[in-house]
C-alpha positions as CSV (number, residue, x, y, z in Angstrom):
1,X,96.5,134.6,88.4
2,X,97.8,134.5,85.2
3,X,100.5,132.3,86.8
4,X,98.1,130.0,89.0
5,X,96.2,129.0,86.2
6,X,99.4,128.1,83.8
7,X,101.1,126.5,86.5
8,X,97.5,124.6,87.1
9,X,96.9,123.1,83.4
10,X,100.1,122.0,83.7
11,X,99.4,120.0,86.3
12,X,96.4,118.7,84.6
13,X,98.4,118.0,80.8
14,X,101.1,116.3,82.9
15,X,103.1,117.4,79.7
16,X,106.2,117.0,83.4
17,X,108.2,114.2,83.7
18,X,108.9,115.6,87.2
19,X,105.6,115.8,88.0
20,X,104.9,111.9,86.3
21,X,107.2,110.3,88.4
22,X,105.4,112.1,91.4
23,X,102.1,111.1,91.2
24,X,103.0,108.5,90.0
25,X,105.3,107.2,92.9
26,X,102.9,109.2,95.6
27,X,100.2,106.9,94.5
28,X,102.3,103.5,95.0
29,X,103.4,104.9,98.3
30,X,99.5,105.4,99.3
31,X,99.1,101.6,97.8
32,X,101.7,100.1,99.5
33,X,102.4,102.2,102.8
34,X,98.5,103.3,103.4
35,X,97.2,100.2,104.9
36,X,100.4,98.3,106.6
37,X,103.1,100.7,107.5
38,X,101.2,103.4,108.2
39,X,98.4,102.1,110.7
40,X,101.3,100.1,112.6
41,X,103.1,103.3,113.5
42,X,99.1,104.6,114.8
43,X,98.4,101.2,116.4
44,X,102.4,100.5,118.1
45,X,104.5,104.3,118.0
46,X,101.2,106.7,118.6
47,X,99.3,104.3,120.4
48,X,95.7,105.1,118.5
49,X,93.0,102.8,118.5
50,X,93.5,99.7,116.2
51,X,90.1,100.2,114.3
52,X,91.2,104.0,113.5
53,X,95.0,102.9,112.2
54,X,92.6,100.3,110.0
55,X,90.2,102.7,108.7
56,X,92.8,105.2,107.8
57,X,94.8,102.5,106.1
58,X,92.1,101.7,104.2
59,X,91.0,105.2,102.9
60,X,94.9,105.8,102.3
61,X,94.9,102.0,100.4
62,X,91.0,103.4,98.1
63,X,93.0,107.5,97.7
64,X,96.4,104.8,95.9
65,X,93.6,103.4,94.1
66,X,91.4,106.3,93.0
67,X,95.1,107.8,92.2
68,X,96.4,104.5,89.8
69,X,93.4,104.8,88.1
70,X,93.3,108.7,87.2
71,X,97.1,108.8,85.7
72,X,96.4,105.0,83.7
73,X,92.7,107.5,82.4
74,X,95.3,109.6,81.9
75,X,98.2,107.7,80.0
76,X,101.1,108.4,82.2
77,X,100.5,105.1,83.0
78,X,101.7,102.5,80.3
């Protein structure tokens, strides 16, 4: 149990350079690929509903914005 708490504290502190880089890359991918490539793949390749794909893209974009705001608030982005 202590090991899990230590890992959670490390992620919250964001002292690891690898963690900061990984979170930044995930946020950027969500911001750019979320509203563009993901709906395209869902509609063209997976043959899903257009509106569901656009909705999913919008949700991923919003999650990316929230992640970027969180990283800026924690001063990971300078």
